[in-house]
N, C-alpha and C positions, 0 to 999 in steps of 0.2 A: 524265169529263166534269164540269166544275164545276157547282155548284148556282147557279141563277139567283135573285137577290134579288127577291122579289115584294112585300115590305113591310118596313118598319123598325118593330120593336116591342120594347119592354123585356121581357126574359124573366128569370125566376128561373133559378138553376142547375138546379133540379129539372126545370123545363119544357124547358130546353135538353138535358138528359140524356135526357128522354123522346123528344124529337124525333130525336136522334142514334140512339137505340136502335131507333126505328121507321122508319128510312130505307128499309129493305127492300133494301139493297144493301151491298156491301163498302165499308167506310169507308177513306178515304185516310189517310195517316200523320198529317196534322194533325188530322183528325176523331177518329182513335183516341186521340191524346194528349189532346185536349180531353175526350173521354168518360172517359178514365182520371182526369183532374183532377176532372171533375164527379162521378164515382163516389165520390171521396174527400171532396169538399167540399160536396156537396149534403146539407143537414141535414134535409129533409123530402121527402115524395113530391110529384109534380107537382100532384096534385089538392089536397092540403093547402096547398101553397105558393100556389096561385091563390086559395083561400078566405082564407088569411091576409092576402094582399095586399089583397084586397077589404075585409076587416074593418078592417085598419089605415087604409085610405083613408077608409072611411065612418065609423068610430067615432072616429078621432083627427084627422080633417081633414088627413091627410098627402098629399103629392104621390105619384103612382104611383112615380116614380123613388126617392123616399125609402123607400117601403114595400118595393120590390123589393130594395134594398140591405140593409135590415134583415132581410128573410126569408133572403137569401143568407148572411148572417153569423150570424143568430140569437144576438144578444148575450145575455149572462147576468147583467149587472149594469147599474145605472143609469149608471155611469161609461162603460161600453162603449156603451150606447145613446145617450148624449149626443153621441158622436162623429159621429153621422149627421145632426146638425142644425147649421146655421150659427149663429154667435154671436148674430146679430140675432133668431133664432127661439128665444126663451127658452121652454122648456116646463117647467111645474112638475113637481117630483119626483113628486107624486102621480100625474100623468098618465103619467109614465115607468114608474112601478110598475105601473100598469094595463096598459100595453103589455107589460111583462115577464110579467105574469100570462097575458095572451093568448098570448104566444110559448110559455110553459111548457105550455100545453094542446096544442101541436102538436109539441113536441120528441120526437125518436126515443127 
């Protein structure tokens, strides 16, 4: 029986992994493949990912969608971090360094 969509919400990879693991039933083939992908590419646990998204949004005035993508990828350099922002949103290098320091606190 397919799952019913009850709400649309941006999720980090870690949160999606947690949801799939806690479904309490056997996963279909698509869900199993998704879980395998998330096991490989989730960089932090669900609780830390949620905290990190909140910190990025509140401390650096980011949109939730930007923060979620940053947490999903966990960039390791200023150049990698710049990719997440449109050209019109110029963020000073010092701010990007601060973001990287915050990300470093949560790395596995």
